[in-house]
N, C-alpha and C positions, 0 to 999 in steps of 0.2 A: 447449490446454486445452478440456475439454468444458464447454460452457455451455448448459444448457437455457434456452429462451427466457424462462421466468418467473423465472430467476435472473440474466438479463443486465443489465448496468449501462449506463446511457446515457452519452454522451460527457460531459455536464455532471457526472454523478455521478463519473466517472473523474477529471475535472479537480479536483473538490472533494477527492477523496481525495489526489491528487498534491500539492495545495497544503498539505496537513497532514502528509504523510509525512516521517519523519525518517531511516529506514534502509531499504535494499533489498538484494536479492541480485543481483549482476551475474554473468551467465554468458556466457562467450565461447568460441568454437571455436578450436582451435589444431592444428597439425600432429600433435601427440602426444595430442590429446584435448581434453576440456573443462576449463576453469578457472572457478572461482567465488570471489567475494569478497563479504563483508558490508560494505556501505558506507553511511556517512552521506551524504545527498544533499540538494540543493535542486532544485525543479522550476521552470524558467523557461517560461512559456506561449508564448513566442516562440522561434524562428520557428514560425508556425502550419503546420498545424492542431494539431500535437501538442506542440510545444515540445522542450525538452531537459532533461537532468539534469546537474548540476554536482557533482563530487566530487574526491577525490584518493586515491591508493594509494601504498604504499611503493615506492620505486624498484626494489627487488629482487623485488617480487612477480612471479611467472611470467606473470601476465596482462599486465603491462607490458613484460616483457623478451622475450616470445615473440610473433612476428607473429600477429595475429588473421586467421583465414582465411575469415571470413564474418560475417553479421549476428549481433548479440548479443541476449541476452534479459535483461530485468530483471524480477524477481519482487517485486511490491509487496504487503506484508502489511497488511491492515486489521484490525479487531477480529475475534476468534474466541473460541469457548468451547464447552465440552461442554454438551449439552442432555440432562438426565435427564427421563424421563417422570414422575417423582415430583412430585406437587403440581400437575400440569397439569389443568385442568378436563376435558379429553378423556379423561384416564386414569380419572378418577372416573366419567365418563359411560358410556364403552363399553370402555375398556381397550385399544383397538387402537392403541397408541402404542409406539414403540421409541426407544431412545437414538439420538442423532445428534450431529454436530458442525456448528455454524454458523460461517461465516467469510466474510470479504470479501477478495478478492485481485484484483490486476490484473497481467496480463502485458504488458510493453512490448517491441516489436520495434524494432530500430534499429541504427545504426552507432556503434561506440565509437571515440573519438579520444583519444589520450594526448598531453598537452602537456608537453614538457620545456622549460618556459619559467617561470622564477622569478616573473615579474610576473603571468602568468596564474594560476599556482598560488597565489601569495599572495592574489590577489583572491578566489579560490575559498575558501581557508581563512578569510579575513576574513569573507566572507559567511556561511559555516557557523557561525563563532564568534558573530557578531552575532545569528544566529537563536536561539541557545540561551542566551546570556548576558543577564542583565538590563541595562537601560540604563546602569547605573553599575557593571557587572560587569567581568570581565577583558577586556582588549583585546590584540590581537596586537602593539600598539605598546608594551605594558608591559615586556616583558623588556629587560634592559640590553644595550647593545652590539649585536653581530651574532648574538645567540642565535637569533632567529627565522630569519634568513637561513641559518644553518647547519642548522637543522632542516628548512627547505624543500629543501635539497639532497638530503635523504633521501627525498623524495616527488616524484611527478609528478601533474599535473592530469589529470582524467578528464572527458570531455564525451560524453554519450550522446545522439545525435540520434535522437529518436523518430520512427519511420516508420509505426507502427500500434500498436493496443492491443486487448486483450480484457479486459473486466471482469466478474467474477462475484461476486454477493452472495447467498450461500445463507444467508439470515437469517430463516427462519421465515415467509416470505411465504405459503407453502402451508399454514400452520396456521390454526386458527380465530382470530378476533380475541380471544376470551377466553384462549386459550393464549398468544398474543403478549403480551397485557397481563400475564399471570402471569410471562412471561419477562422483561419490562421490570422488574417489581418485583424479581425475583430478581437481575438484574444490578445494580440499584441497591443492593440489600442487600449484595452482594459488592464494591461499590465500583468496578464496571466501568462507568465513565461512558460511554466510547466505545461499548461494546456496547449499553448501555441507550438511548443517544441514537439510534443507528442503528435499533434495533428500534422505538422510539417514533415517530421522524420518517419512516422509510422503510417498514419492514416492516408496521407497524400499518395505515397507510392502504392499502397493497397488500392486506393480508389482508381488510380491510373491503370493498374493491372486489371482491375475489374472492368473498366471501361473498354480497354483493349480487347479483353476476352468477349465482351458483349458485341463489340464491333465485328470481331472475327466470326462470331456465330451468325450475325445478321448477313455478313458477306457470303456465307455458305448457303444461305437460303434466298 
């Protein structure tokens, strides 16, 4: 993934995103080509320094039935949105603004392991369920008899041991602070809390720091 330095995410920013992520794309190489699956996951920060992802796939999924021939790739999607020049202060000021797409994404490299072990898979399914159900919600212990055990026979556990990552947050850091403030307001009006929070908490301070640096450079000349 191409990551210009001013869009690069720190390790702490990547870890924060992974702690909140719900679904990812898992891509693995096989003798007959690439396979990909859209998977609900959990990130465990251990073992360090990158941790692992825990998930499960259907037993008949070609990713699980065909030997993996090399390292895998996980694509993590953060907030993203279209950016229109309309309504931005810079558009009214000078007009040298074009549409773009803002987004946050992380690419994880690592080793994928499939667990054909009912106990391991049940533990993974239980953790994934507990993450999304309320405290008094549905539990894997609720169905009668051996229903859960029969369902578990149709899946295998997935463990992705992360060996490295690249994070990219292209979220208006290179725009003026006034433009970023306008984008924050726009995302809140549209109900995009994740996008607005990232713009306000990460992009706006970065834009202000960039503006201060440019002003300092101009002052020296």
